[in-house]
mmCIF file of the N, C-alpha and C atoms, coordinates in Angstrom:
data_MODEL
# 
_entry.id   MODEL 
# 
loop_
_atom_site.group_PDB 
_atom_site.id 
_atom_site.type_symbol 
_atom_site.label_atom_id 
_atom_site.label_alt_id 
_atom_site.label_comp_id 
_atom_site.label_asym_id 
_atom_site.label_entity_id 
_atom_site.label_seq_id 
_atom_site.pdbx_PDB_ins_code 
_atom_site.Cartn_x 
_atom_site.Cartn_y 
_atom_site.Cartn_z 
_atom_site.occupancy 
_atom_site.B_iso_or_equiv 
_atom_site.pdbx_formal_charge 
_atom_site.auth_seq_id 
_atom_site.auth_comp_id 
_atom_site.auth_asym_id 
_atom_site.auth_atom_id 
_atom_site.pdbx_PDB_model_num 
ATOM 1   N N  . MET A 1 1  ? 0.843   -1.163 -0.040  1.00 0.00 ? 1  MET A N  1 
ATOM 2   C CA . MET A 1 1  ? -0.007  0.007  0.094   1.00 0.00 ? 1  MET A CA 1 
ATOM 3   C C  . MET A 1 1  ? 0.904   1.205  -0.032  1.00 0.00 ? 1  MET A C  1 
ATOM 4   N N  . THR A 1 2  ? 0.432   2.341  -0.768  1.00 0.00 ? 2  THR A N  1 
ATOM 5   C CA . THR A 1 2  ? 1.180   3.528  -0.807  1.00 0.00 ? 2  THR A CA 1 
ATOM 6   C C  . THR A 1 2  ? 0.953   4.333  0.303   1.00 0.00 ? 2  THR A C  1 
ATOM 7   N N  . ARG A 1 3  ? 1.939   5.202  0.607   1.00 0.00 ? 3  ARG A N  1 
ATOM 8   C CA . ARG A 1 3  ? 1.828   6.196  1.653   1.00 0.00 ? 3  ARG A CA 1 
ATOM 9   C C  . ARG A 1 3  ? 1.480   7.503  1.104   1.00 0.00 ? 3  ARG A C  1 
ATOM 10  N N  . ASP A 1 4  ? 0.711   7.695  0.117   1.00 0.00 ? 4  ASP A N  1 
ATOM 11  C CA . ASP A 1 4  ? 0.235   8.904  -0.424  1.00 0.00 ? 4  ASP A CA 1 
ATOM 12  C C  . ASP A 1 4  ? -0.595  9.690  0.437   1.00 0.00 ? 4  ASP A C  1 
ATOM 13  N N  . GLN A 1 5  ? -0.636  10.927 0.491   1.00 0.00 ? 5  GLN A N  1 
ATOM 14  C CA . GLN A 1 5  ? -1.665  11.804 1.210   1.00 0.00 ? 5  GLN A CA 1 
ATOM 15  C C  . GLN A 1 5  ? -2.643  12.155 0.335   1.00 0.00 ? 5  GLN A C  1 
ATOM 16  N N  . TYR A 1 6  ? -3.961  12.276 0.757   1.00 0.00 ? 6  TYR A N  1 
ATOM 17  C CA . TYR A 1 6  ? -5.127  12.430 -0.099  1.00 0.00 ? 6  TYR A CA 1 
ATOM 18  C C  . TYR A 1 6  ? -6.011  13.710 0.305   1.00 0.00 ? 6  TYR A C  1 
ATOM 19  N N  . GLN A 1 7  ? -6.567  14.403 -0.624  1.00 0.00 ? 7  GLN A N  1 
ATOM 20  C CA . GLN A 1 7  ? -7.343  15.447 -0.313  1.00 0.00 ? 7  GLN A CA 1 
ATOM 21  C C  . GLN A 1 7  ? -8.825  15.051 -0.768  1.00 0.00 ? 7  GLN A C  1 
ATOM 22  N N  . THR A 1 8  ? -9.751  15.652 -0.330  1.00 0.00 ? 8  THR A N  1 
ATOM 23  C CA . THR A 1 8  ? -11.119 15.474 -0.638  1.00 0.00 ? 8  THR A CA 1 
ATOM 24  C C  . THR A 1 8  ? -11.543 16.455 -1.796  1.00 0.00 ? 8  THR A C  1 
ATOM 25  N N  . VAL A 1 9  ? -12.645 16.150 -2.415  1.00 0.00 ? 9  VAL A N  1 
ATOM 26  C CA . VAL A 1 9  ? -13.265 16.813 -3.288  1.00 0.00 ? 9  VAL A CA 1 
ATOM 27  C C  . VAL A 1 9  ? -13.334 18.320 -3.085  1.00 0.00 ? 9  VAL A C  1 
ATOM 28  N N  . LYS A 1 10 ? -13.785 18.441 -1.929  1.00 0.00 ? 10 LYS A N  1 
ATOM 29  C CA . LYS A 1 10 ? -14.000 19.951 -1.365  1.00 0.00 ? 10 LYS A CA 1 
ATOM 30  C C  . LYS A 1 10 ? -12.744 20.599 -1.245  1.00 0.00 ? 10 LYS A C  1 
ATOM 31  N N  . GLU A 1 11 ? -11.697 19.973 -0.754  1.00 0.00 ? 11 GLU A N  1 
ATOM 32  C CA . GLU A 1 11 ? -10.535 20.608 -0.681  1.00 0.00 ? 11 GLU A CA 1 
ATOM 33  C C  . GLU A 1 11 ? -9.914  20.908 -1.980  1.00 0.00 ? 11 GLU A C  1 
ATOM 34  N N  . ILE A 1 12 ? -9.893  20.127 -3.000  1.00 0.00 ? 12 ILE A N  1 
ATOM 35  C CA . ILE A 1 12 ? -9.511  20.480 -4.298  1.00 0.00 ? 12 ILE A CA 1 
ATOM 36  C C  . ILE A 1 12 ? -10.193 21.552 -4.894  1.00 0.00 ? 12 ILE A C  1 
ATOM 37  N N  . ALA A 1 13 ? -11.663 21.438 -4.651  1.00 0.00 ? 13 ALA A N  1 
ATOM 38  C CA . ALA A 1 13 ? -12.517 22.555 -5.259  1.00 0.00 ? 13 ALA A CA 1 
ATOM 39  C C  . ALA A 1 13 ? -12.096 23.958 -4.667  1.00 0.00 ? 13 ALA A C  1 
ATOM 40  N N  . ASP A 1 14 ? -11.946 23.980 -3.283  1.00 0.00 ? 14 ASP A N  1 
ATOM 41  C CA . ASP A 1 14 ? -11.462 25.157 -2.657  1.00 0.00 ? 14 ASP A CA 1 
ATOM 42  C C  . ASP A 1 14 ? -10.275 25.750 -3.047  1.00 0.00 ? 14 ASP A C  1 
ATOM 43  N N  . CYS A 1 15 ? -9.241  24.801 -3.313  1.00 0.00 ? 15 CYS A N  1 
ATOM 44  C CA . CYS A 1 15 ? -7.832  25.220 -3.783  1.00 0.00 ? 15 CYS A CA 1 
ATOM 45  C C  . CYS A 1 15 ? -7.810  25.724 -5.214  1.00 0.00 ? 15 CYS A C  1 
ATOM 46  N N  . LEU A 1 16 ? -8.728  25.223 -5.987  1.00 0.00 ? 16 LEU A N  1 
ATOM 47  C CA . LEU A 1 16 ? -8.798  25.672 -7.408  1.00 0.00 ? 16 LEU A CA 1 
ATOM 48  C C  . LEU A 1 16 ? -9.878  26.686 -7.674  1.00 0.00 ? 16 LEU A C  1 
ATOM 49  N N  . LYS A 1 17 ? -10.698 26.975 -6.717  1.00 0.00 ? 17 LYS A N  1 
ATOM 50  C CA . LYS A 1 17 ? -11.824 27.986 -6.717  1.00 0.00 ? 17 LYS A CA 1 
ATOM 51  C C  . LYS A 1 17 ? -12.838 27.547 -7.835  1.00 0.00 ? 17 LYS A C  1 
ATOM 52  N N  . VAL A 1 18 ? -13.137 26.321 -7.847  1.00 0.00 ? 18 VAL A N  1 
ATOM 53  C CA . VAL A 1 18 ? -14.178 25.779 -8.651  1.00 0.00 ? 18 VAL A CA 1 
ATOM 54  C C  . VAL A 1 18 ? -15.289 25.165 -7.679  1.00 0.00 ? 18 VAL A C  1 
ATOM 55  N N  . SER A 1 19 ? -16.388 24.620 -8.256  1.00 0.00 ? 19 SER A N  1 
ATOM 56  C CA . SER A 1 19 ? -17.327 23.999 -7.502  1.00 0.00 ? 19 SER A CA 1 
ATOM 57  C C  . SER A 1 19 ? -16.868 22.523 -7.422  1.00 0.00 ? 19 SER A C  1 
ATOM 58  N N  . GLU A 1 20 ? -17.386 21.958 -6.285  1.00 0.00 ? 20 GLU A N  1 
ATOM 59  C CA . GLU A 1 20 ? -17.346 20.441 -6.146  1.00 0.00 ? 20 GLU A CA 1 
ATOM 60  C C  . GLU A 1 20 ? -17.853 19.713 -7.267  1.00 0.00 ? 20 GLU A C  1 
ATOM 61  N N  . THR A 1 21 ? -18.914 20.299 -7.904  1.00 0.00 ? 21 THR A N  1 
ATOM 62  C CA . THR A 1 21 ? -19.530 19.540 -9.070  1.00 0.00 ? 21 THR A CA 1 
ATOM 63  C C  . THR A 1 21 ? -18.466 19.410 -10.223 1.00 0.00 ? 21 THR A C  1 
ATOM 64  N N  . THR A 1 22 ? -17.793 20.543 -10.403 1.00 0.00 ? 22 THR A N  1 
ATOM 65  C CA . THR A 1 22 ? -16.748 20.609 -11.438 1.00 0.00 ? 22 THR A CA 1 
ATOM 66  C C  . THR A 1 22 ? -15.610 19.506 -11.129 1.00 0.00 ? 22 THR A C  1 
ATOM 67  N N  . VAL A 1 23 ? -15.137 19.514 -9.924  1.00 0.00 ? 23 VAL A N  1 
ATOM 68  C CA . VAL A 1 23 ? -14.284 18.455 -9.594  1.00 0.00 ? 23 VAL A CA 1 
ATOM 69  C C  . VAL A 1 23 ? -14.601 16.925 -9.860  1.00 0.00 ? 23 VAL A C  1 
ATOM 70  N N  . ARG A 1 24 ? -15.896 16.767 -9.366  1.00 0.00 ? 24 ARG A N  1 
ATOM 71  C CA . ARG A 1 24 ? -16.570 15.373 -9.698  1.00 0.00 ? 24 ARG A CA 1 
ATOM 72  C C  . ARG A 1 24 ? -16.560 15.144 -11.159 1.00 0.00 ? 24 ARG A C  1 
ATOM 73  N N  . GLY A 1 25 ? -16.870 16.315 -11.933 1.00 0.00 ? 25 GLY A N  1 
ATOM 74  C CA . GLY A 1 25 ? -16.915 16.016 -13.413 1.00 0.00 ? 25 GLY A CA 1 
ATOM 75  C C  . GLY A 1 25 ? -15.650 15.645 -14.005 1.00 0.00 ? 25 GLY A C  1 
ATOM 76  N N  . TRP A 1 26 ? -14.597 16.218 -13.461 1.00 0.00 ? 26 TRP A N  1 
ATOM 77  C CA . TRP A 1 26 ? -13.307 15.925 -14.014 1.00 0.00 ? 26 TRP A CA 1 
ATOM 78  C C  . TRP A 1 26 ? -12.912 14.443 -13.573 1.00 0.00 ? 26 TRP A C  1 
ATOM 79  N N  . ILE A 1 27 ? -13.344 14.089 -12.324 1.00 0.00 ? 27 ILE A N  1 
ATOM 80  C CA . ILE A 1 27 ? -13.073 12.601 -11.791 1.00 0.00 ? 27 ILE A CA 1 
ATOM 81  C C  . ILE A 1 27 ? -13.809 11.691 -12.730 1.00 0.00 ? 27 ILE A C  1 
ATOM 82  N N  . LYS A 1 28 ? -15.178 11.983 -13.043 1.00 0.00 ? 28 LYS A N  1 
ATOM 83  C CA . LYS A 1 28 ? -15.835 11.037 -13.764 1.00 0.00 ? 28 LYS A CA 1 
ATOM 84  C C  . LYS A 1 28 ? -15.481 11.017 -15.219 1.00 0.00 ? 28 LYS A C  1 
ATOM 85  N N  . GLY A 1 29 ? -15.029 11.968 -15.691 1.00 0.00 ? 29 GLY A N  1 
ATOM 86  C CA . GLY A 1 29 ? -14.574 12.185 -17.063 1.00 0.00 ? 29 GLY A CA 1 
ATOM 87  C C  . GLY A 1 29 ? -13.179 11.668 -17.209 1.00 0.00 ? 29 GLY A C  1 
ATOM 88  N N  . GLY A 1 30 ? -12.517 11.035 -16.220 1.00 0.00 ? 30 GLY A N  1 
ATOM 89  C CA . GLY A 1 30 ? -11.179 10.587 -16.212 1.00 0.00 ? 30 GLY A CA 1 
ATOM 90  C C  . GLY A 1 30 ? -10.106 11.621 -16.337 1.00 0.00 ? 30 GLY A C  1 
ATOM 91  N N  . GLU A 1 31 ? -10.293 12.668 -16.245 1.00 0.00 ? 31 GLU A N  1 
ATOM 92  C CA . GLU A 1 31 ? -9.401  13.761 -16.253 1.00 0.00 ? 31 GLU A CA 1 
ATOM 93  C C  . GLU A 1 31 ? -8.597  14.004 -15.103 1.00 0.00 ? 31 GLU A C  1 
ATOM 94  N N  . LEU A 1 32 ? -9.145  13.842 -13.869 1.00 0.00 ? 32 LEU A N  1 
ATOM 95  C CA . LEU A 1 32 ? -8.637  13.812 -12.554 1.00 0.00 ? 32 LEU A CA 1 
ATOM 96  C C  . LEU A 1 32 ? -8.553  12.526 -11.994 1.00 0.00 ? 32 LEU A C  1 
ATOM 97  N N  . ARG A 1 33 ? -7.513  11.877 -11.611 1.00 0.00 ? 33 ARG A N  1 
ATOM 98  C CA . ARG A 1 33 ? -7.441  10.524 -11.146 1.00 0.00 ? 33 ARG A CA 1 
ATOM 99  C C  . ARG A 1 33 ? -7.960  10.682 -9.625  1.00 0.00 ? 33 ARG A C  1 
ATOM 100 N N  . ALA A 1 34 ? -8.797  9.684  -8.978  1.00 0.00 ? 34 ALA A N  1 
ATOM 101 C CA . ALA A 1 34 ? -9.147  9.628  -7.600  1.00 0.00 ? 34 ALA A CA 1 
ATOM 102 C C  . ALA A 1 34 ? -9.521  8.324  -7.272  1.00 0.00 ? 34 ALA A C  1 
ATOM 103 N N  . ILE A 1 35 ? -9.642  8.026  -6.074  1.00 0.00 ? 35 ILE A N  1 
ATOM 104 C CA . ILE A 1 35 ? -9.982  6.822  -5.477  1.00 0.00 ? 35 ILE A CA 1 
ATOM 105 C C  . ILE A 1 35 ? -11.324 6.989  -4.758  1.00 0.00 ? 35 ILE A C  1 
ATOM 106 N N  . GLU A 1 36 ? -12.257 5.946  -4.870  1.00 0.00 ? 36 GLU A N  1 
ATOM 107 C CA . GLU A 1 36 ? -13.437 6.122  -4.169  1.00 0.00 ? 36 GLU A CA 1 
ATOM 108 C C  . GLU A 1 36 ? -13.502 5.324  -2.876  1.00 0.00 ? 36 GLU A C  1 
ATOM 109 N N  . ILE A 1 37 ? -13.724 6.104  -1.788  1.00 0.00 ? 37 ILE A N  1 
ATOM 110 C CA . ILE A 1 37 ? -13.499 5.565  -0.369  1.00 0.00 ? 37 ILE A CA 1 
ATOM 111 C C  . ILE A 1 37 ? -14.792 5.763  0.175   1.00 0.00 ? 37 ILE A C  1 
ATOM 112 N N  . GLY A 1 38 ? -15.449 4.725  0.520   1.00 0.00 ? 38 GLY A N  1 
ATOM 113 C CA . GLY A 1 38 ? -16.834 4.887  1.053   1.00 0.00 ? 38 GLY A CA 1 
ATOM 114 C C  . GLY A 1 38 ? -17.791 5.711  0.331   1.00 0.00 ? 38 GLY A C  1 
ATOM 115 N N  . LYS A 1 39 ? -18.427 6.892  0.619   1.00 0.00 ? 39 LYS A N  1 
ATOM 116 C CA . LYS A 1 39 ? -19.121 7.552  -0.148  1.00 0.00 ? 39 LYS A CA 1 
ATOM 117 C C  . LYS A 1 39 ? -18.622 8.754  -0.817  1.00 0.00 ? 39 LYS A C  1 
ATOM 118 N N  . GLY A 1 40 ? -17.224 8.877  -0.590  1.00 0.00 ? 40 GLY A N  1 
ATOM 119 C CA . GLY A 1 40 ? -16.530 10.151 -1.221  1.00 0.00 ? 40 GLY A CA 1 
ATOM 120 C C  . GLY A 1 40 ? -15.284 9.700  -2.011  1.00 0.00 ? 40 GLY A C  1 
ATOM 121 N N  . TRP A 1 41 ? -14.895 10.682 -2.749  1.00 0.00 ? 41 TRP A N  1 
ATOM 122 C CA . TRP A 1 41 ? -13.653 10.471 -3.509  1.00 0.00 ? 41 TRP A CA 1 
ATOM 123 C C  . TRP A 1 41 ? -12.423 11.219 -2.729  1.00 0.00 ? 41 TRP A C  1 
ATOM 124 N N  . ARG A 1 42 ? -11.214 10.415 -2.921  1.00 0.00 ? 42 ARG A N  1 
ATOM 125 C CA . ARG A 1 42 ? -9.991  11.005 -2.428  1.00 0.00 ? 42 ARG A CA 1 
ATOM 126 C C  . ARG A 1 42 ? -9.004  11.102 -3.570  1.00 0.00 ? 42 ARG A C  1 
ATOM 127 N N  . ILE A 1 43 ? -8.364  12.375 -3.510  1.00 0.00 ? 43 ILE A N  1 
ATOM 128 C CA . ILE A 1 43 ? -7.322  12.674 -4.815  1.00 0.00 ? 43 ILE A CA 1 
ATOM 129 C C  . ILE A 1 43 ? -5.934  12.639 -4.168  1.00 0.00 ? 43 ILE A C  1 
ATOM 130 N N  . PRO A 1 44 ? -5.103  11.859 -4.742  1.00 0.00 ? 44 PRO A N  1 
ATOM 131 C CA . PRO A 1 44 ? -3.669  11.773 -4.166  1.00 0.00 ? 44 PRO A CA 1 
ATOM 132 C C  . PRO A 1 44 ? -3.050  13.240 -4.380  1.00 0.00 ? 44 PRO A C  1 
ATOM 133 N N  . ASP A 1 45 ? -2.349  13.559 -3.372  1.00 0.00 ? 45 ASP A N  1 
ATOM 134 C CA . ASP A 1 45 ? -1.785  15.020 -3.404  1.00 0.00 ? 45 ASP A CA 1 
ATOM 135 C C  . ASP A 1 45 ? -0.920  15.250 -4.763  1.00 0.00 ? 45 ASP A C  1 
ATOM 136 N N  . ARG A 1 46 ? -0.236  14.304 -5.379  1.00 0.00 ? 46 ARG A N  1 
ATOM 137 C CA . ARG A 1 46 ? 0.435   14.575 -6.554  1.00 0.00 ? 46 ARG A CA 1 
ATOM 138 C C  . ARG A 1 46 ? -0.551  14.826 -7.763  1.00 0.00 ? 46 ARG A C  1 
ATOM 139 N N  . ASP A 1 47 ? -1.681  14.288 -7.736  1.00 0.00 ? 47 ASP A N  1 
ATOM 140 C CA . ASP A 1 47 ? -2.470  14.283 -8.941  1.00 0.00 ? 47 ASP A CA 1 
ATOM 141 C C  . ASP A 1 47 ? -2.983  15.715 -9.404  1.00 0.00 ? 47 ASP A C  1 
ATOM 142 N N  . PRO A 1 48 ? -3.333  16.689 -8.427  1.00 0.00 ? 48 PRO A N  1 
ATOM 143 C CA . PRO A 1 48 ? -3.728  17.887 -8.923  1.00 0.00 ? 48 PRO A CA 1 
ATOM 144 C C  . PRO A 1 48 ? -2.599  18.661 -9.820  1.00 0.00 ? 48 PRO A C  1 
ATOM 145 N N  . ASP A 1 49 ? -1.477  18.439 -9.395  1.00 0.00 ? 49 ASP A N  1 
ATOM 146 C CA . ASP A 1 49 ? -0.406  19.124 -10.282 1.00 0.00 ? 49 ASP A CA 1 
ATOM 147 C C  . ASP A 1 49 ? -0.295  18.584 -11.615 1.00 0.00 ? 49 ASP A C  1 
ATOM 148 N N  . THR A 1 50 ? -0.467  17.112 -11.688 1.00 0.00 ? 50 THR A N  1 
ATOM 149 C CA . THR A 1 50 ? -0.322  16.572 -13.084 1.00 0.00 ? 50 THR A CA 1 
ATOM 150 C C  . THR A 1 50 ? -1.575  17.038 -13.830 1.00 0.00 ? 50 THR A C  1 
ATOM 151 N N  . PHE A 1 51 ? -2.649  17.129 -13.096 1.00 0.00 ? 51 PHE A N  1 
ATOM 152 C CA . PHE A 1 51 ? -3.960  17.375 -13.873 1.00 0.00 ? 51 PHE A CA 1 
ATOM 153 C C  . PHE A 1 51 ? -3.679  19.139 -14.445 1.00 0.00 ? 51 PHE A C  1 
ATOM 154 N N  . LEU A 1 52 ? -3.223  19.929 -13.570 1.00 0.00 ? 52 LEU A N  1 
ATOM 155 C CA . LEU A 1 52 ? -3.137  21.365 -14.003 1.00 0.00 ? 52 LEU A CA 1 
ATOM 156 C C  . LEU A 1 52 ? -2.065  21.227 -15.077 1.00 0.00 ? 52 LEU A C  1 
ATOM 157 N N  . CYS A 1 53 ? -0.965  20.600 -15.019 1.00 0.00 ? 53 CYS A N  1 
ATOM 158 C CA . CYS A 1 53 ? -0.039  20.483 -16.113 1.00 0.00 ? 53 CYS A CA 1 
ATOM 159 C C  . CYS A 1 53 ? -0.554  20.095 -17.563 1.00 0.00 ? 53 CYS A C  1 
ATOM 160 N N  . SER A 1 54 ? -1.452  19.203 -17.298 1.00 0.00 ? 54 SER A N  1 
ATOM 161 C CA . SER A 1 54 ? -2.076  18.666 -18.667 1.00 0.00 ? 54 SER A CA 1 
ATOM 162 C C  . SER A 1 54 ? -3.142  19.624 -19.317 1.00 0.00 ? 54 SER A C  1 
ATOM 163 N N  . HIS A 1 55 ? -3.552  20.534 -18.360 1.00 0.00 ? 55 HIS A N  1 
ATOM 164 C CA . HIS A 1 55 ? -4.607  21.526 -18.780 1.00 0.00 ? 55 HIS A CA 1 
ATOM 165 C C  . HIS A 1 55 ? -4.080  22.993 -19.161 1.00 0.00 ? 55 HIS A C  1 
ATOM 166 N N  . ALA A 1 56 ? -2.692  23.143 -18.861 1.00 0.00 ? 56 ALA A N  1 
ATOM 167 C CA . ALA A 1 56 ? -2.030  24.404 -19.159 1.00 0.00 ? 56 ALA A CA 1 
ATOM 168 C C  . ALA A 1 56 ? -2.035  24.713 -20.648 1.00 0.00 ? 56 ALA A C  1 
ATOM 169 N N  . THR A 1 57 ? -2.300  25.988 -20.909 1.00 0.00 ? 57 THR A N  1 
ATOM 170 C CA . THR A 1 57 ? -1.990  26.469 -22.250 1.00 0.00 ? 57 THR A CA 1 
ATOM 171 C C  . THR A 1 57 ? -0.666  26.642 -22.703 1.00 0.00 ? 57 THR A C  1 
ATOM 172 N N  . PRO A 1 58 ? -0.258  26.418 -23.849 1.00 0.00 ? 58 PRO A N  1 
ATOM 173 C CA . PRO A 1 58 ? 1.135   26.382 -24.231 1.00 0.00 ? 58 PRO A CA 1 
ATOM 174 C C  . PRO A 1 58 ? 1.663   27.907 -24.189 1.00 0.00 ? 58 PRO A C  1 
ATOM 175 N N  . SER A 1 59 ? 2.900   28.141 -24.008 1.00 0.00 ? 59 SER A N  1 
ATOM 176 C CA . SER A 1 59 ? 3.431   29.415 -24.180 1.00 0.00 ? 59 SER A CA 1 
ATOM 177 C C  . SER A 1 59 ? 3.392   29.957 -25.519 1.00 0.00 ? 59 SER A C  1 
ATOM 178 N N  . ARG A 1 60 ? 3.084   31.313 -25.652 1.00 0.00 ? 60 ARG A N  1 
ATOM 179 C CA . ARG A 1 60 ? 3.024   31.968 -26.923 1.00 0.00 ? 60 ARG A CA 1 
ATOM 180 C C  . ARG A 1 60 ? 4.305   32.491 -27.262 1.00 0.00 ? 60 ARG A C  1 
ATOM 181 N N  . VAL A 1 61 ? 4.788   32.158 -28.493 1.00 0.00 ? 61 VAL A N  1 
ATOM 182 C CA . VAL A 1 61 ? 6.049   32.716 -28.991 1.00 0.00 ? 61 VAL A CA 1 
ATOM 183 C C  . VAL A 1 61 ? 5.771   33.816 -29.921 1.00 0.00 ? 61 VAL A C  1 
ATOM 184 N N  . VAL A 1 62 ? 6.136   35.100 -29.724 1.00 0.00 ? 62 VAL A N  1 
ATOM 185 C CA . VAL A 1 62 ? 6.065   36.179 -30.432 1.00 0.00 ? 62 VAL A CA 1 
ATOM 186 C C  . VAL A 1 62 ? 7.128   36.439 -31.417 1.00 0.00 ? 62 VAL A C  1 
ATOM 187 N N  . PRO A 1 63 ? 6.781   36.247 -32.779 1.00 0.00 ? 63 PRO A N  1 
ATOM 188 C CA . PRO A 1 63 ? 7.817   36.407 -33.845 1.00 0.00 ? 63 PRO A CA 1 
ATOM 189 C C  . PRO A 1 63 ? 8.722   37.538 -33.552 1.00 0.00 ? 63 PRO A C  1 
ATOM 190 N N  . GLY A 1 64 ? 9.982   37.477 -33.710 1.00 0.00 ? 64 GLY A N  1 
ATOM 191 C CA . GLY A 1 64 ? 10.988  38.465 -33.697 1.00 0.00 ? 64 GLY A CA 1 
ATOM 192 C C  . GLY A 1 64 ? 11.189  39.023 -32.246 1.00 0.00 ? 64 GLY A C  1 
ATOM 193 N N  . SER A 1 65 ? 10.534  38.363 -31.216 1.00 0.00 ? 65 SER A N  1 
ATOM 194 C CA . SER A 1 65 ? 10.961  38.656 -29.841 1.00 0.00 ? 65 SER A CA 1 
ATOM 195 C C  . SER A 1 65 ? 12.169  37.785 -29.205 1.00 0.00 ? 65 SER A C  1 
ATOM 196 N N  . ASP A 1 66 ? 13.038  38.472 -28.500 1.00 0.00 ? 66 ASP A N  1 
ATOM 197 C CA . ASP A 1 66 ? 14.162  37.670 -28.000 1.00 0.00 ? 66 ASP A CA 1 
ATOM 198 C C  . ASP A 1 66 ? 13.736  37.036 -26.653 1.00 0.00 ? 66 ASP A C  1 
ATOM 199 N N  . HIS A 1 67 ? 12.409  37.289 -26.086 1.00 0.00 ? 67 HIS A N  1 
ATOM 200 C CA . HIS A 1 67 ? 12.036  36.750 -24.887 1.00 0.00 ? 67 HIS A CA 1 
ATOM 201 C C  . HIS A 1 67 ? 11.045  35.666 -25.042 1.00 0.00 ? 67 HIS A C  1 
ATOM 202 N N  . GLY A 1 68 ? 10.965  35.057 -26.154 1.00 0.00 ? 68 GLY A N  1 
ATOM 203 C CA . GLY A 1 68 ? 9.979   33.696 -26.290 1.00 0.00 ? 68 GLY A CA 1 
ATOM 204 C C  . GLY A 1 68 ? 8.582   34.039 -26.188 1.00 0.00 ? 68 GLY A C  1 
ATOM 205 N N  . SER A 1 69 ? 8.215   33.710 -24.847 1.00 0.00 ? 69 SER A N  1 
ATOM 206 C CA . SER A 1 69 ? 6.659   33.903 -24.584 1.00 0.00 ? 69 SER A CA 1 
ATOM 207 C C  . SER A 1 69 ? 6.298   35.277 -24.241 1.00 0.00 ? 69 SER A C  1 
ATOM 208 N N  . GLU A 1 70 ? 6.961   36.289 -24.164 1.00 0.00 ? 70 GLU A N  1 
ATOM 209 C CA . GLU A 1 70 ? 6.642   37.690 -23.783 1.00 0.00 ? 70 GLU A CA 1 
ATOM 210 C C  . GLU A 1 70 ? 5.733   38.202 -24.932 1.00 0.00 ? 70 GLU A C  1 
ATOM 211 N N  . THR A 1 71 ? 4.590   38.960 -24.564 1.00 0.00 ? 71 THR A N  1 
ATOM 212 C CA . THR A 1 71 ? 3.692   39.538 -25.323 1.00 0.00 ? 71 THR A CA 1 
ATOM 213 C C  . THR A 1 71 ? 3.816   41.082 -25.197 1.00 0.00 ? 71 THR A C  1 
ATOM 214 N N  . GLY A 1 72 ? 3.001   41.697 -25.999 1.00 0.00 ? 72 GLY A N  1 
ATOM 215 C CA . GLY A 1 72 ? 3.055   43.120 -25.661 1.00 0.00 ? 72 GLY A CA 1 
ATOM 216 C C  . GLY A 1 72 ? 2.559   43.679 -24.390 1.00 0.00 ? 72 GLY A C  1 
ATOM 217 N N  . ARG A 1 73 ? 1.486   42.972 -24.032 1.00 0.00 ? 73 ARG A N  1 
ATOM 218 C CA . ARG A 1 73 ? 1.055   43.269 -22.693 1.00 0.00 ? 73 ARG A CA 1 
ATOM 219 C C  . ARG A 1 73 ? 1.918   43.042 -21.532 1.00 0.00 ? 73 ARG A C  1 
ATOM 220 N N  . GLU A 1 74 ? 2.807   41.936 -21.502 1.00 0.00 ? 74 GLU A N  1 
ATOM 221 C CA . GLU A 1 74 ? 3.658   41.638 -20.600 1.00 0.00 ? 74 GLU A CA 1 
ATOM 222 C C  . GLU A 1 74 ? 4.914   42.640 -20.487 1.00 0.00 ? 74 GLU A C  1 
ATOM 223 N N  . ARG A 1 75 ? 5.144   43.175 -21.651 1.00 0.00 ? 75 ARG A N  1 
ATOM 224 C CA . ARG A 1 75 ? 6.395   44.095 -21.722 1.00 0.00 ? 75 ARG A CA 1 
ATOM 225 C C  . ARG A 1 75 ? 5.942   45.434 -21.403 1.00 0.00 ? 75 ARG A C  1 
ATOM 226 N N  . GLY A 1 76 ? 4.496   45.749 -21.161 1.00 0.00 ? 76 GLY A N  1 
ATOM 227 C CA . GLY A 1 76 ? 3.950   47.079 -20.854 1.00 0.00 ? 76 GLY A CA 1 
ATOM 228 C C  . GLY A 1 76 ? 3.704   47.855 -21.831 1.00 0.00 ? 76 GLY A C  1 
ATOM 229 N N  . ALA A 1 77 ? 3.426   47.330 -23.126 1.00 0.00 ? 77 ALA A N  1 
ATOM 230 C CA . ALA A 1 77 ? 3.302   48.074 -24.326 1.00 0.00 ? 77 ALA A CA 1 
ATOM 231 C C  . ALA A 1 77 ? 1.811   48.380 -24.471 1.00 0.00 ? 77 ALA A C  1 
# 
């Protein structure tokens, strides 16, 4: 048995500032890994980071920029 620490659906929802329904939808859709224990779901501590990385938008590269992902707004233009 692993020694992972687990969070509840409510804890994940509060952390990400989304509803518990949204988190349950991610679980049921297979996007967020969870373990069903009793009447509730438990999410291993490492899995929300994996989930967020898989949903991150790619960096934008501005043609002719030396800074790669820097856009006009980020440069203060």
